[in-house]
N, C-alpha and C positions, 0 to 999 in steps of 0.2 A: 914385722911388716903386716900387722893384723888390724890396723886402724889408721884412718886419716884424721888427725887432730885438726888440721887446718890446711888451707892452700895459701901460698904467698905469691902475689902477682908482682912482677918487677916492672916498675913504671918510671916515667921520666920525672914526674912531679908527685912525690909521695903524699904531700899534704892535700893537694887537689884530689888525688885518687881516693884518699881516705874519706874526704868529705862526700865524694860521689857515692861510694859504697854505703856509707852510713845513711844517706838520704834515699838512695835508690832501692836498696834491698834490706838493710838493717839486719845483717846476718852475724853481727858481732865478731868474735874472734875466729869464726870459721873462715873468714876472708881477711887476709892481711896484705899489706903492701910494703914495698921497700924500693928505694931509688936505685935505678940502674940505667946505664946508657948502652947496654949491650945491643948490637945491631940485630934487627928482626924485621923481615919484610913479608907481606902477604899473610896467608893462613898460618897460624902458629901451631896447628896440629892438635888442638883440643877445643872443647867447649865446656861451659858450665851450664848445668840445668837445675832449675828450681821447679819441683813438682808441687802442685797445690791441689786443694780439694774441689774447686769448682771454677767455671769460666770467669765469674766476677773477680776472683782472686787473681787470675791471670791478668785481667785488665788493670787491676789495682797496682800490681807490680810493674807492669809495662808502663803505665802512666807515670808512676813515681820515678822510674828510670829515665824516661824521656824528659820529665821536668827537671831532673838533676843533670841532664846533659848528654844522655845516650842518644844514639841514632837508630832508626828502624832498619832492620835487614828484612824481616818478614813480618808484616802486620798480623795482629791477632786474627785468627780465622779457625773455622771448624775444619777438622780433618777426619780421615777414617778412624783415627785413634782417639780423637777427643778435640780439645781446643788448645791452641798454642800460638806463641809469637816469639820472635827472635830480635834481640837488640845488640848493639855493640857499644861497650863502654868507651868513654873518652880515651882510656889507656890502650884500647884495641882489643880487649878481651871480649869474647862472644858469649852472650847469655841467652838461654832459651827458657821461657816460662811456659809450663804446660800442665794440663790436667786430662785425665782419661774420661772425666764427666763432660756431658754436653749440655746439662741444664743446671741452673743454680738451685741451691737448697737453703740459702740464707744470705745475710748481708755480706758484702765483700770484706775481706780481711787479708792482711799481709802476714800469713803464718805458713811457712813452708812445711810440706809433709816430708820432703827430703831435699838434700842438696847433692847433686851428682857431678863428679868430674868424669867426662868422657874423653878418653885419649884416642886420637886417630893414629893407627899403627899400620906399618907396612905388611907385617905377617901376624895375623891374629893368633894363629896357633902357637907361634914362638913366644909371643907376649903373654898369652894365656899360661903357657908352661912356666915362664919366668916367674909370674906372680903366684901361681899355684905352688911352685917349689919353695916359695918363701912364706908359705903358711896362710895364704888368702884363699878361702874356699870359693869355688865357683857356684853361683846361684842359678844362673840361666846361661845357656849357650846355644846360639842359633847361627852357626856358620861364621858369618862376618861380624857377629855381635856377641859379646860376652859381658855378663853382669855378675860381679862378685858379691858375695854375702859378707859384709863387714859388720853384721849385727847392729849394734847401737852406735856405730861410728858417726861422728858429726858430719862427715862427708863420705858419700858412697863412691864407688869406682866402677867404671865400665870401659870396655874396649870396643872400638868400631874401626872398620877399615877406613883409612884416612880419606880416600876419595868419597866414600859413602857419608862420612861425618861432615865433610865440607859441603856436600850436596844438601844434606839435611839442614845444615846451618844457613845455606843460601849464599855461599861465597865460593870463589874459585879455589881449587885445592893447592895451587902453587904457593910456595912460601919457602923462606930460607932464614938461616940465622937462629938466634935463641928462641926457645919456646916462651921465654919470659914468664915461666911458671916453676915454682918449687913446691913439692908436696911434703908437708910436715907430718911425719909418722913416728913410729917407734924405733926406726933404724935408718941408716943412710944407705943409699944404693942408686944406681943409674940403670934404667931399663933398656931394652934393645933399641928403642927409638929415641934415646937420649933424654927421657924425662927423669929429672933428678928428685930423689927423696932425701930429706935430711931429718935427723932425729929432733923431735919437738922438745923444747926445754921443759924439764920437769917430768 
């Protein structure tokens, strides 16, 4: 459990979802989809984050996502930390696009600096211990937030208190049923909050 090769989103219509992700974000094999009708309501307990180099890149990603069928949760705006916006994909997944920069340094481009899976957890300490015990080194830890250091992993991993993550995303924290998310790594496991890992092929 030392790398995330990809994340798989469970969706009602796999063909439509694949078309959306290709057009909206163009992240290739890092984001995969598969058909599922497992019940899920409200907040699914996670968000995906794409960090980019500058505000123009945030706008480029958000605009392409909206054009492909996403809906706005939080419009792009300056914050204390930089510039960001949050959208919801047609399948229900929540995506945040953000940069720590507040000024542009060049033309807009859709090139992610990192793709981060943020898991909303009930007990940050217990979840941190679960992952650390399985070989994932902690990079940063600030009480209710933990960022792991997965080196050159295609997808990075962070933990956030569920309520805080929902607030950051701009949605109510209530939700039940499936997370509609499977993490593709180098081994299979299920964490304390029910997030499932499966061994990536190859």
